[in-house]
C-alpha positions as CSV (number, residue, x, y, z in Angstrom):
1,M,42.8,-5.2,18.5
2,K,41.4,-6.4,15.2
3,I,37.7,-6.7,14.5
4,G,38.2,-10.2,13.3
5,Q,39.6,-11.3,16.7
6,L,36.6,-9.9,18.6
7,Y,33.7,-10.9,16.3
8,G,35.2,-13.7,14.2
9,N,36.7,-13.4,10.8
10,N,33.4,-13.2,8.8
11,Y,31.7,-10.4,10.8
12,A,33.1,-7.4,9.1
13,G,33.0,-9.0,5.6
14,G,29.4,-10.0,6.3
15,I,28.4,-6.5,7.1
16,Y,29.9,-5.2,3.9
17,K,28.1,-7.9,1.9
18,I,24.8,-7.0,3.5
19,N,25.2,-3.3,2.7
20,D,26.2,-4.2,-0.9
21,E,23.1,-6.3,-1.3
22,R,20.9,-3.5,0.0
23,K,22.4,-1.1,-2.5
24,N,22.0,-3.5,-5.4
25,G,18.6,-4.7,-4.3
26,C,19.4,-8.4,-4.6
27,V,20.8,-11.2,-2.6
28,E,23.0,-13.8,-4.2
29,G,22.4,-17.4,-3.7
30,K,19.6,-20.0,-4.0
31,T,16.0,-19.0,-3.4
32,V,14.7,-20.9,-0.4
33,N,11.1,-19.5,0.0
34,K,9.1,-17.5,-2.4
35,S,6.4,-15.0,-1.6
36,T,3.3,-14.7,-3.6
37,V,0.7,-11.9,-3.9
38,E,-2.9,-12.5,-4.8
39,I,-5.3,-9.7,-5.7
40,S,-8.8,-10.4,-4.7
41,S,-11.7,-10.5,-7.1
42,Q,-13.2,-7.5,-5.3
43,A,-10.0,-5.5,-5.7
44,K,-9.9,-6.4,-9.4
45,A,-13.6,-5.4,-9.8
46,L,-12.9,-2.1,-8.0
47,V,-10.0,-1.3,-10.3
48,K,-12.2,-2.1,-13.3
49,R,-15.0,0.1,-12.0
50,I,-12.6,3.0,-11.4
51,S,-11.1,2.7,-14.9
52,E,-14.6,2.6,-16.5
53,S,-15.8,5.5,-14.4
54,E,-17.0,8.6,-16.2
55,D,-15.2,10.8,-13.7
56,T,-12.0,11.5,-15.6
57,N,-10.6,13.6,-12.7
58,F,-10.5,10.7,-10.3
59,S,-6.7,10.5,-10.1
60,E,-6.4,14.2,-9.7
61,K,-8.9,14.1,-6.8
62,V,-7.0,11.3,-5.1
63,E,-3.7,13.1,-5.5
64,S,-5.2,16.3,-4.1
65,I,-6.5,14.3,-1.0
66,R,-3.1,12.6,-0.6
67,R,-1.3,16.0,-0.6
68,S,-3.7,17.5,1.9
69,I,-3.3,14.5,4.2
70,Q,0.5,14.7,4.1
71,S,0.4,18.4,4.8
72,G,-2.1,17.9,7.7
73,T,-4.8,20.1,6.1
74,Y,-7.2,17.3,5.2
75,S,-10.6,17.7,6.9
76,V,-13.8,15.7,6.6
77,D,-17.3,17.2,6.4
78,T,-18.8,14.9,9.0
79,G,-22.4,15.9,8.0
80,K,-21.8,14.9,4.4
81,L,-20.2,11.7,5.5
82,A,-23.1,10.8,7.8
83,D,-25.6,11.6,5.0
84,K,-23.7,9.3,2.6
85,I,-23.6,6.5,5.1
86,L,-27.3,6.8,5.7
87,E,-28.0,6.8,2.0
88,K,-26.0,3.6,1.5
89,I,-27.8,1.9,4.4
90,D,-31.2,2.9,3.0
91,A,-30.2,1.7,-0.5
92,E,-29.1,-1.7,0.9
93,K,-32.4,-2.0,2.8
94,V,-34.4,-1.4,-0.3
95,Q,-32.2,-3.8,-2.3
96,N,-32.6,-6.5,0.4
97,E,-36.4,-6.1,0.5
98,Q,-36.7,-6.9,-3.2
């Protein structure tokens, strides 16, 4: 039995074409729909703030945290976290009162 008889003549050829497209990273033909990505003003401001930061080791810290998360050794000091949250809440209260 031939594959073409079971699935139609284009089935096997279609599979090979899809695999080639995956390898090449493109699909031939006319573009029907386009996707767009928009970066929010908050994200842009955050990137600017990070790049202007005096902390030159920021990227190294992020990479260190990423590695520890991947290895399963990342831990959070919940006391420090709670203190920072409360500091932020207090600062926002003072700012809103002014």
